[in-house]
Biopython code that builds the backbone (N, CA, C, O; Angstrom):
import numpy as np
from Bio.PDB.StructureBuilder import StructureBuilder

atoms = [
    (1, "MET", "N", (-26.937, 33.349, 13.462)),
    (1, "MET", "CA", (-26.196, 34.506, 12.986)),
    (1, "MET", "C", (-25.446, 35.129, 14.160)),
    (1, "MET", "O", (-26.017, 35.334, 15.231)),
    (2, "THR", "N", (-24.176, 35.424, 13.955)),
    (2, "THR", "CA", (-23.374, 35.980, 15.043)),
    (2, "THR", "C", (-23.621, 37.471, 15.176)),
    (2, "THR", "O", (-24.159, 38.117, 14.276)),
    (3, "HIS", "N", (-23.214, 38.000, 16.321)),
    (3, "HIS", "CA", (-23.340, 39.438, 16.571)),
    (3, "HIS", "C", (-22.569, 40.230, 15.522)),
    (3, "HIS", "O", (-23.024, 41.274, 15.055)),
    (4, "GLU", "N", (-21.383, 39.712, 15.154)),
    (4, "GLU", "CA", (-20.543, 40.401, 14.177)),
    (4, "GLU", "C", (-21.245, 40.474, 12.827)),
    (4, "GLU", "O", (-21.230, 41.525, 12.188)),
    (5, "SER", "N", (-21.867, 39.368, 12.373)),
    (5, "SER", "CA", (-22.515, 39.386, 11.074)),
    (5, "SER", "C", (-23.754, 40.278, 11.072)),
    (5, "SER", "O", (-24.062, 40.895, 10.052)),
    (6, "VAL", "N", (-24.468, 40.357, 12.191)),
    (6, "VAL", "CA", (-25.606, 41.263, 12.276)),
    (6, "VAL", "C", (-25.110, 42.695, 12.165)),
    (6, "VAL", "O", (-25.687, 43.502, 11.436)),
    (7, "SER", "N", (-24.056, 43.009, 12.878)),
    (7, "SER", "CA", (-23.474, 44.344, 12.840)),
    (7, "SER", "C", (-23.008, 44.684, 11.430)),
    (7, "SER", "O", (-23.236, 45.797, 10.955)),
    (8, "LEU", "N", (-22.365, 43.749, 10.767)),
    (8, "LEU", "CA", (-21.883, 43.952, 9.409)),
    (8, "LEU", "C", (-23.060, 44.171, 8.472)),
    (8, "LEU", "O", (-23.032, 45.078, 7.640)),
    (9, "SER", "N", (-24.079, 43.356, 8.600)),
    (9, "SER", "CA", (-25.267, 43.486, 7.768)),
    (9, "SER", "C", (-25.937, 44.836, 7.978)),
    (9, "SER", "O", (-26.344, 45.486, 7.015)),
    (10, "ASP", "N", (-26.053, 45.260, 9.228)),
    (10, "ASP", "CA", (-26.651, 46.560, 9.537)),
    (10, "ASP", "C", (-25.822, 47.690, 8.923)),
    (10, "ASP", "O", (-26.365, 48.632, 8.346)),
    (11, "ARG", "N", (-24.527, 47.581, 9.056)),
    (11, "ARG", "CA", (-23.637, 48.623, 8.519)),
    (11, "ARG", "C", (-23.757, 48.706, 7.002)),
    (11, "ARG", "O", (-23.815, 49.798, 6.438)),
    (12, "ARG", "N", (-23.793, 47.561, 6.351)),
    (12, "ARG", "CA", (-23.925, 47.561, 4.891)),
    (12, "ARG", "C", (-25.280, 48.120, 4.471)),
    (12, "ARG", "O", (-25.369, 48.873, 3.501)),
    (13, "GLU", "N", (-26.322, 47.757, 5.191)),
    (13, "GLU", "CA", (-27.659, 48.264, 4.889)),
    (13, "GLU", "C", (-27.694, 49.790, 5.032)),
    (13, "GLU", "O", (-28.279, 50.479, 4.197)),
    (14, "LYS", "N", (-27.068, 50.312, 6.089)),
    (14, "LYS", "CA", (-26.998, 51.763, 6.271)),
    (14, "LYS", "C", (-26.245, 52.417, 5.121)),
    (14, "LYS", "O", (-26.664, 53.457, 4.615)),
    (15, "SER", "N", (-25.143, 51.817, 4.709)),
    (15, "SER", "CA", (-24.362, 52.371, 3.602)),
    (15, "SER", "C", (-25.164, 52.350, 2.305)),
    (15, "SER", "O", (-25.146, 53.319, 1.546)),
    (16, "LEU", "N", (-25.862, 51.255, 2.053)),
    (16, "LEU", "CA", (-26.681, 51.176, 0.842)),
    (16, "LEU", "C", (-27.794, 52.220, 0.854)),
    (16, "LEU", "O", (-28.060, 52.860, -0.163)),
    (17, "ASN", "N", (-28.439, 52.389, 1.994)),
    (17, "ASN", "CA", (-29.493, 53.401, 2.101)),
    (17, "ASN", "C", (-28.933, 54.804, 1.878)),
    (17, "ASN", "O", (-29.551, 55.626, 1.202)),
    (18, "ARG", "N", (-27.768, 55.070, 2.448)),
    (18, "ARG", "CA", (-27.132, 56.373, 2.243)),
    (18, "ARG", "C", (-26.816, 56.601, 0.770)),
    (18, "ARG", "O", (-27.048, 57.684, 0.234)),
    (19, "LEU", "N", (-26.281, 55.563, 0.121)),
    (19, "LEU", "CA", (-25.937, 55.692, -1.293)),
    (19, "LEU", "C", (-27.177, 55.938, -2.149)),
    (19, "LEU", "O", (-27.119, 56.684, -3.126)),
    (20, "LYS", "N", (-28.278, 55.324, -1.793)),
    (20, "LYS", "CA", (-29.525, 55.559, -2.531)),
    (20, "LYS", "C", (-30.010, 56.991, -2.338)),
    (20, "LYS", "O", (-30.519, 57.608, -3.274)),
    (21, "ARG", "N", (-29.854, 57.523, -1.120)),
    (21, "ARG", "CA", (-30.204, 58.931, -0.886)),
    (21, "ARG", "C", (-29.282, 59.844, -1.681)),
    (21, "ARG", "O", (-29.729, 60.836, -2.256)),
    (22, "ILE", "N", (-28.001, 59.510, -1.712)),
    (22, "ILE", "CA", (-27.027, 60.305, -2.477)),
    (22, "ILE", "C", (-27.388, 60.290, -3.954)),
    (22, "ILE", "O", (-27.313, 61.312, -4.636)),
    (23, "GLU", "N", (-27.779, 59.125, -4.436)),
    (23, "GLU", "CA", (-28.189, 59.002, -5.828)),
    (23, "GLU", "C", (-29.347, 59.961, -6.123)),
    (23, "GLU", "O", (-29.354, 60.621, -7.163)),
    (24, "GLY", "N", (-30.306, 60.039, -5.231)),
    (24, "GLY", "CA", (-31.417, 60.969, -5.385)),
    (24, "GLY", "C", (-30.954, 62.415, -5.336)),
    (24, "GLY", "O", (-31.441, 63.260, -6.088)),
    (25, "GLN", "N", (-30.008, 62.695, -4.446)),
    (25, "GLN", "CA", (-29.467, 64.056, -4.357)),
    (25, "GLN", "C", (-28.776, 64.457, -5.660)),
    (25, "GLN", "O", (-28.923, 65.588, -6.123)),
    (26, "VAL", "N", (-28.024, 63.529, -6.244)),
    (26, "VAL", "CA", (-27.321, 63.815, -7.497)),
    (26, "VAL", "C", (-28.336, 64.091, -8.603)),
    (26, "VAL", "O", (-28.162, 65.028, -9.383)),
    (27, "ARG", "N", (-29.387, 63.289, -8.676)),
    (27, "ARG", "CA", (-30.431, 63.554, -9.666)),
    (27, "ARG", "C", (-31.045, 64.935, -9.431)),
    (27, "ARG", "O", (-31.356, 65.651, -10.383)),
    (28, "GLY", "N", (-31.216, 65.302, -8.164)),
    (28, "GLY", "CA", (-31.747, 66.618, -7.833)),
    (28, "GLY", "C", (-30.834, 67.737, -8.301)),
    (28, "GLY", "O", (-31.310, 68.766, -8.780)),
    (29, "VAL", "N", (-29.537, 67.549, -8.169)),
    (29, "VAL", "CA", (-28.578, 68.567, -8.623)),
    (29, "VAL", "C", (-28.637, 68.689, -10.140)),
    (29, "VAL", "O", (-28.554, 69.793, -10.678)),
    (30, "VAL", "N", (-28.777, 67.570, -10.826)),
    (30, "VAL", "CA", (-28.910, 67.622, -12.289)),
    (30, "VAL", "C", (-30.121, 68.477, -12.655)),
    (30, "VAL", "O", (-30.033, 69.343, -13.525)),
    (31, "ARG", "N", (-31.241, 68.235, -11.996)),
    (31, "ARG", "CA", (-32.450, 69.028, -12.263)),
    (31, "ARG", "C", (-32.225, 70.504, -11.929)),
    (31, "ARG", "O", (-32.693, 71.389, -12.646)),
    (32, "MET", "N", (-31.503, 70.758, -10.834)),
    (32, "MET", "CA", (-31.212, 72.144, -10.455)),
    (32, "MET", "C", (-30.414, 72.853, -11.553)),
    (32, "MET", "O", (-30.713, 73.992, -11.912)),
    (33, "ILE", "N", (-29.413, 72.178, -12.073)),
    (33, "ILE", "CA", (-28.578, 72.777, -13.114)),
    (33, "ILE", "C", (-29.390, 72.956, -14.395)),
    (33, "ILE", "O", (-29.293, 73.985, -15.064)),
    (34, "GLU", "N", (-30.191, 71.940, -14.729)),
    (34, "GLU", "CA", (-31.028, 72.038, -15.930)),
    (34, "GLU", "C", (-32.017, 73.198, -15.837)),
    (34, "GLU", "O", (-32.341, 73.824, -16.846)),
    (35, "SER", "N", (-32.492, 73.482, -14.633)),
    (35, "SER", "CA", (-33.469, 74.567, -14.477)),
    (35, "SER", "C", (-32.797, 75.888, -14.105)),
    (35, "SER", "O", (-33.457, 76.853, -13.718)),
    (36, "ASP", "N", (-31.480, 75.907, -14.231)),
    (36, "ASP", "CA", (-30.702, 77.141, -14.019)),
    (36, "ASP", "C", (-30.903, 77.724, -12.618)),
    (36, "ASP", "O", (-31.107, 78.926, -12.451)),
    (37, "ARG", "N", (-30.839, 76.842, -11.615)),
    (37, "ARG", "CA", (-30.974, 77.293, -10.231)),
    (37, "ARG", "C", (-29.751, 78.089, -9.813)),
    (37, "ARG", "O", (-28.682, 77.987, -10.415)),
    (38, "TYR", "N", (-29.931, 78.868, -8.788)),
    (38, "TYR", "CA", (-28.879, 79.731, -8.243)),
    (38, "TYR", "C", (-27.649, 78.891, -7.882)),
    (38, "TYR", "O", (-27.759, 77.851, -7.232)),
    (39, "CYS", "N", (-26.492, 79.359, -8.314)),
    (39, "CYS", "CA", (-25.232, 78.611, -8.146)),
    (39, "CYS", "C", (-24.962, 78.216, -6.693)),
    (39, "CYS", "O", (-24.514, 77.100, -6.429)),
    (40, "ILE", "N", (-25.226, 79.110, -5.767)),
    (40, "ILE", "CA", (-24.953, 78.813, -4.356)),
    (40, "ILE", "C", (-25.823, 77.657, -3.876)),
    (40, "ILE", "O", (-25.376, 76.836, -3.075)),
    (41, "ASP", "N", (-27.061, 77.586, -4.357)),
    (41, "ASP", "CA", (-27.934, 76.463, -3.987)),
    (41, "ASP", "C", (-27.370, 75.144, -4.518)),
    (41, "ASP", "O", (-27.383, 74.129, -3.822)),
    (42, "VAL", "N", (-26.880, 75.170, -5.748)),
    (42, "VAL", "CA", (-26.277, 73.967, -6.340)),
    (42, "VAL", "C", (-25.033, 73.574, -5.546)),
    (42, "VAL", "O", (-24.850, 72.403, -5.213)),
    (43, "LEU", "N", (-24.193, 74.539, -5.250)),
    (43, "LEU", "CA", (-22.969, 74.252, -4.494)),
    (43, "LEU", "C", (-23.268, 73.718, -3.102)),
    (43, "LEU", "O", (-22.552, 72.854, -2.595)),
    (44, "THR", "N", (-24.318, 74.228, -2.489)),
    (44, "THR", "CA", (-24.722, 73.724, -1.173)),
    (44, "THR", "C", (-25.108, 72.251, -1.257)),
    (44, "THR", "O", (-24.730, 71.453, -0.399)),
    (45, "GLN", "N", (-25.856, 71.901, -2.287)),
    (45, "GLN", "CA", (-26.248, 70.497, -2.463)),
    (45, "GLN", "C", (-25.042, 69.622, -2.773)),
    (45, "GLN", "O", (-24.949, 68.497, -2.280)),
    (46, "LEU", "N", (-24.127, 70.124, -3.577)),
    (46, "LEU", "CA", (-22.913, 69.352, -3.877)),
    (46, "LEU", "C", (-22.081, 69.112, -2.616)),
    (46, "LEU", "O", (-21.505, 68.038, -2.437)),
    (47, "SER", "N", (-22.026, 70.100, -1.764)),
    (47, "SER", "CA", (-21.306, 69.947, -0.501)),
    (47, "SER", "C", (-21.959, 68.870, 0.370)),
    (47, "SER", "O", (-21.270, 68.070, 1.002)),
    (48, "ALA", "N", (-23.283, 68.860, 0.395)),
    (48, "ALA", "CA", (-24.002, 67.838, 1.167)),
    (48, "ALA", "C", (-23.739, 66.442, 0.597)),
    (48, "ALA", "O", (-23.608, 65.478, 1.351)),
    (49, "ILE", "N", (-23.663, 66.335, -0.718)),
    (49, "ILE", "CA", (-23.380, 65.051, -1.365)),
    (49, "ILE", "C", (-21.983, 64.574, -0.995)),
    (49, "ILE", "O", (-21.784, 63.404, -0.670)),
    (50, "LYS", "N", (-21.013, 65.490, -1.047)),
    (50, "LYS", "CA", (-19.638, 65.111, -0.683)),
    (50, "LYS", "C", (-19.560, 64.646, 0.763)),
    (50, "LYS", "O", (-18.858, 63.683, 1.073)),
    (51, "SER", "N", (-20.269, 65.319, 1.635)),
    (51, "SER", "CA", (-20.271, 64.939, 3.044)),
    (51, "SER", "C", (-20.886, 63.554, 3.234)),
    (51, "SER", "O", (-20.367, 62.738, 3.995)),
    (52, "ALA", "N", (-21.985, 63.297, 2.544)),
    (52, "ALA", "CA", (-22.640, 61.994, 2.647)),
    (52, "ALA", "C", (-21.751, 60.889, 2.081)),
    (52, "ALA", "O", (-21.676, 59.803, 2.656)),
    (53, "LEU", "N", (-21.080, 61.151, 0.969)),
    (53, "LEU", "CA", (-20.157, 60.163, 0.403)),
    (53, "LEU", "C", (-18.999, 59.889, 1.354)),
    (53, "LEU", "O", (-18.552, 58.750, 1.489)),
    (54, "SER", "N", (-18.525, 60.924, 2.003)),
    (54, "SER", "CA", (-17.448, 60.766, 2.970)),
    (54, "SER", "C", (-17.872, 59.856, 4.125)),
    (54, "SER", "O", (-17.084, 59.042, 4.607)),
    (55, "ALA", "N", (-19.113, 60.000, 4.556)),
    (55, "ALA", "CA", (-19.621, 59.148, 5.636)),
    (55, "ALA", "C", (-19.680, 57.685, 5.190)),
    (55, "ALA", "O", (-19.329, 56.792, 5.961)),
    (56, "VAL", "N", (-20.114, 57.437, 3.968)),
    (56, "VAL", "CA", (-20.156, 56.067, 3.442)),
    (56, "VAL", "C", (-18.737, 55.530, 3.313)),
    (56, "VAL", "O", (-18.464, 54.383, 3.665)),
    (57, "GLU", "N", (-17.856, 56.351, 2.816)),
    (57, "GLU", "CA", (-16.452, 55.953, 2.678)),
    (57, "GLU", "C", (-15.876, 55.533, 4.036)),
    (57, "GLU", "O", (-15.179, 54.524, 4.140)),
    (58, "GLY", "N", (-16.174, 56.314, 5.062)),
    (58, "GLY", "CA", (-15.696, 55.986, 6.404)),
    (58, "GLY", "C", (-16.225, 54.662, 6.902)),
    (58, "GLY", "O", (-15.493, 53.893, 7.525)),
    (59, "GLU", "N", (-17.499, 54.383, 6.632)),
    (59, "GLU", "CA", (-18.088, 53.106, 7.056)),
    (59, "GLU", "C", (-17.445, 51.933, 6.331)),
    (59, "GLU", "O", (-17.180, 50.894, 6.936)),
    (60, "ILE", "N", (-17.195, 52.098, 5.040)),
    (60, "ILE", "CA", (-16.576, 51.014, 4.273)),
    (60, "ILE", "C", (-15.125, 50.814, 4.698)),
    (60, "ILE", "O", (-14.653, 49.680, 4.772)),
    (61, "LEU", "N", (-14.427, 51.887, 4.973)),
    (61, "LEU", "CA", (-13.048, 51.783, 5.469)),
    (61, "LEU", "C", (-13.024, 51.090, 6.831)),
    (61, "LEU", "O", (-12.158, 50.257, 7.096)),
    (62, "LYS", "N", (-13.974, 51.438, 7.684)),
    (62, "LYS", "CA", (-14.075, 50.790, 8.990)),
    (62, "LYS", "C", (-14.353, 49.301, 8.819)),
    (62, "LYS", "O", (-13.752, 48.472, 9.503)),
    (63, "ASP", "N", (-15.257, 48.963, 7.914)),
    (63, "ASP", "CA", (-15.580, 47.564, 7.635)),
    (63, "ASP", "C", (-14.342, 46.818, 7.151)),
    (63, "ASP", "O", (-14.062, 45.706, 7.600)),
    (64, "HIS", "N", (-13.606, 47.432, 6.237)),
    (64, "HIS", "CA", (-12.393, 46.797, 5.716)),
    (64, "HIS", "C", (-11.375, 46.565, 6.836)),
    (64, "HIS", "O", (-10.757, 45.503, 6.918)),
    (65, "SER", "N", (-11.216, 47.557, 7.680)),
    (65, "SER", "CA", (-10.258, 47.425, 8.787)),
    (65, "SER", "C", (-10.676, 46.338, 9.756)),
    (65, "SER", "O", (-9.856, 45.527, 10.184)),
    (66, "GLU", "N", (-11.961, 46.323, 10.102)),
    (66, "GLU", "CA", (-12.448, 45.365, 11.098)),
    (66, "GLU", "C", (-12.523, 43.942, 10.560)),
    (66, "GLU", "O", (-12.342, 42.983, 11.310)),
    (67, "ARG", "N", (-12.787, 43.803, 9.271)),
    (67, "ARG", "CA", (-12.938, 42.452, 8.721)),
    (67, "ARG", "C", (-11.680, 41.980, 8.006)),
    (67, "ARG", "O", (-11.060, 40.998, 8.413)),
    (68, "CYS", "N", (-11.312, 42.669, 6.957)),
    (68, "CYS", "CA", (-10.235, 42.186, 6.093)),
    (68, "CYS", "C", (-8.859, 42.296, 6.745)),
    (68, "CYS", "O", (-8.093, 41.333, 6.769)),
    (69, "VAL", "N", (-8.558, 43.472, 7.268)),
    (69, "VAL", "CA", (-7.247, 43.664, 7.895)),
    (69, "VAL", "C", (-7.152, 42.833, 9.172)),
    (69, "VAL", "O", (-6.136, 42.182, 9.413)),
    (70, "ALA", "N", (-8.196, 42.850, 9.983)),
    (70, "ALA", "CA", (-8.183, 42.066, 11.225)),
    (70, "ALA", "C", (-8.056, 40.575, 10.929)),
    (70, "ALA", "O", (-7.365, 39.856, 11.651)),
    (71, "SER", "N", (-8.717, 40.110, 9.876)),
    (71, "SER", "CA", (-8.626, 38.696, 9.494)),
    (71, "SER", "C", (-7.198, 38.347, 9.083)),
    (71, "SER", "O", (-6.687, 37.286, 9.440)),
    (72, "ALA", "N", (-6.561, 39.235, 8.339)),
    (72, "ALA", "CA", (-5.173, 38.996, 7.926)),
    (72, "ALA", "C", (-4.256, 38.948, 9.140)),
    (72, "ALA", "O", (-3.362, 38.106, 9.220)),
    (73, "ILE", "N", (-4.484, 39.852, 10.080)),
    (73, "ILE", "CA", (-3.661, 39.866, 11.294)),
    (73, "ILE", "C", (-3.875, 38.585, 12.083)),
    (73, "ILE", "O", (-2.923, 37.978, 12.573)),
    (74, "GLY", "N", (-5.142, 38.175, 12.203)),
    (74, "GLY", "CA", (-5.458, 36.958, 12.950)),
    (74, "GLY", "C", (-4.982, 35.684, 12.278)),
    (74, "GLY", "O", (-4.816, 34.659, 12.939)),
    (75, "SER", "N", (-4.760, 35.735, 10.964)),
    (75, "SER", "CA", (-4.355, 34.530, 10.239)),
    (75, "SER", "C", (-2.935, 34.097, 10.584)),
    (75, "SER", "O", (-2.587, 32.923, 10.457)),
    (76, "GLY", "N", (-2.120, 35.053, 11.020)),
    (76, "GLY", "CA", (-0.723, 34.729, 11.301)),
    (76, "GLY", "C", (0.128, 34.640, 10.048)),
    (76, "GLY", "O", (1.330, 34.390, 10.135)),
    (77, "ASP", "N", (-0.472, 34.840, 8.888)),
    (77, "ASP", "CA", (0.233, 34.774, 7.610)),
    (77, "ASP", "C", (0.871, 36.135, 7.334)),
    (77, "ASP", "O", (0.180, 37.104, 7.020)),
    (78, "ALA", "N", (2.171, 36.193, 7.452)),
    (78, "ALA", "CA", (2.887, 37.463, 7.305)),
    (78, "ALA", "C", (2.687, 38.085, 5.929)),
    (78, "ALA", "O", (2.561, 39.304, 5.815)),
    (79, "ALA", "N", (2.657, 37.264, 4.885)),
    (79, "ALA", "CA", (2.473, 37.792, 3.529)),
    (79, "ALA", "C", (1.079, 38.410, 3.381)),
    (79, "ALA", "O", (0.933, 39.474, 2.780)),
    (80, "GLU", "N", (0.064, 37.748, 3.925)),
    (80, "GLU", "CA", (-1.299, 38.274, 3.859)),
    (80, "GLU", "C", (-1.413, 39.565, 4.671)),
    (80, "GLU", "O", (-2.053, 40.526, 4.244)),
    (81, "GLN", "N", (-0.787, 39.570, 5.842)),
    (81, "GLN", "CA", (-0.802, 40.775, 6.679)),
    (81, "GLN", "C", (-0.170, 41.944, 5.934)),
    (81, "GLN", "O", (-0.714, 43.047, 5.904)),
    (82, "GLN", "N", (0.976, 41.685, 5.338)),
    (82, "GLN", "CA", (1.686, 42.731, 4.617)),
    (82, "GLN", "C", (0.878, 43.202, 3.416)),
    (82, "GLN", "O", (0.846, 44.398, 3.125)),
    (83, "ALA", "N", (0.224, 42.281, 2.716)),
    (83, "ALA", "CA", (-0.581, 42.648, 1.545)),
    (83, "ALA", "C", (-1.747, 43.547, 1.951)),
    (83, "ALA", "O", (-1.991, 44.571, 1.313)),
    (84, "LYS", "N", (-2.466, 43.169, 3.007)),
    (84, "LYS", "CA", (-3.619, 43.969, 3.447)),
    (84, "LYS", "C", (-3.182, 45.340, 3.948)),
    (84, "LYS", "O", (-3.824, 46.346, 3.646)),
    (85, "MET", "N", (-2.116, 45.383, 4.696)),
    (85, "MET", "CA", (-1.632, 46.678, 5.178)),
    (85, "MET", "C", (-1.120, 47.526, 4.010)),
    (85, "MET", "O", (-1.313, 48.742, 3.990)),
    (86, "GLY", "N", (-0.473, 46.885, 3.045)),
    (86, "GLY", "CA", (-0.004, 47.599, 1.867)),
    (86, "GLY", "C", (-1.157, 48.210, 1.081)),
    (86, "GLY", "O", (-1.064, 49.343, 0.607)),
    (87, "GLU", "N", (-2.251, 47.450, 0.944)),
    (87, "GLU", "CA", (-3.441, 47.978, 0.264)),
    (87, "GLU", "C", (-3.988, 49.197, 1.004)),
    (87, "GLU", "O", (-4.310, 50.221, 0.401)),
    (88, "LEU", "N", (-4.082, 49.060, 2.311)),
    (88, "LEU", "CA", (-4.640, 50.135, 3.128)),
    (88, "LEU", "C", (-3.758, 51.382, 3.067)),
    (88, "LEU", "O", (-4.257, 52.495, 2.902)),
    (89, "ILE", "N", (-2.466, 51.194, 3.199)),
    (89, "ILE", "CA", (-1.534, 52.325, 3.143)),
    (89, "ILE", "C", (-1.557, 52.960, 1.753)),
    (89, "ILE", "O", (-1.522, 54.185, 1.631)),
    (90, "GLY", "N", (-1.616, 52.138, 0.708)),
    (90, "GLY", "CA", (-1.682, 52.661, -0.658)),
    (90, "GLY", "C", (-2.935, 53.493, -0.882)),
    (90, "GLY", "O", (-2.885, 54.550, -1.510)),
    (91, "LEU", "N", (-4.057, 53.012, -0.366)),
    (91, "LEU", "CA", (-5.313, 53.752, -0.485)),
    (91, "LEU", "C", (-5.230, 55.083, 0.248)),
    (91, "LEU", "O", (-5.603, 56.124, -0.293)),
    (92, "LEU", "N", (-4.744, 55.044, 1.469)),
    (92, "LEU", "CA", (-4.628, 56.274, 2.251)),
    (92, "LEU", "C", (-3.666, 57.257, 1.589)),
    (92, "LEU", "O", (-3.917, 58.462, 1.554)),
    (93, "HIS", "N", (-2.570, 56.731, 1.070)),
    (93, "HIS", "CA", (-1.584, 57.587, 0.401)),
    (93, "HIS", "C", (-2.201, 58.261, -0.826)),
    (93, "HIS", "O", (-2.038, 59.465, -1.028)),
    (94, "LYS", "N", (-2.905, 57.486, -1.637)),
    (94, "LYS", "CA", (-3.506, 58.014, -2.865)),
    (94, "LYS", "C", (-4.640, 58.981, -2.543)),
    (94, "LYS", "O", (-4.727, 60.064, -3.123)),
    (95, "HIS", "N", (-5.497, 58.589, -1.627)),
    (95, "HIS", "CA", (-6.690, 59.378, -1.339)),
    (95, "HIS", "C", (-6.397, 60.636, -0.540)),
    (95, "HIS", "O", (-6.977, 61.692, -0.791)),
    (96, "TYR", "N", (-5.501, 60.518, 0.413)),
    (96, "TYR", "CA", (-5.226, 61.634, 1.308)),
    (96, "TYR", "C", (-3.908, 62.317, 1.005)),
    (96, "TYR", "O", (-3.461, 63.183, 1.757)),
    (97, "LYS", "N", (-3.291, 61.928, -0.091)),
    (97, "LYS", "CA", (-2.043, 62.552, -0.534)),
    (97, "LYS", "C", (-0.972, 62.551, 0.558)),
    (97, "LYS", "O", (-0.301, 63.557, 0.790)),
    (98, "LEU", "N", (-0.826, 61.410, 1.220)),
    (98, "LEU", "CA", (0.164, 61.297, 2.287)),
    (98, "LEU", "C", (1.556, 61.096, 1.724)),
    (98, "LEU", "O", (2.518, 60.981, 2.483)),
]
sb = StructureBuilder()
sb.init_structure("model")
sb.init_model(0)
sb.init_chain("A")
sb.init_seg("    ")
for serial, (resi, resn, name, xyz) in enumerate(atoms, 1):
    if name == "N":
        sb.init_residue(resn, " ", resi, " ")
    sb.init_atom(name, np.array(xyz, "f"), 0.0, 1.0, " ", f" {name:<3s}", serial, name[0])
structure = sb.get_structure()
């Protein structure tokens, strides 16, 4: 196993673990709302969930850049390079309203 694949595996494992924690947090918020918990407490938990999702999003974006985009660049295939960059730019444009 190469260093890169170990790193990729570790990164994916971290993302999966984070997502499982987020899943638990979301279930907790459902219970909070069902039990009529104080709105600020619910909002605080929702903010923590958004922050955790953002961290996972960043890891997946980093993975895509390091693997998929870098592979397209290394391939020398101009059409593949343009397609991968177009996907990335489209995602950034849609997500970040650029």
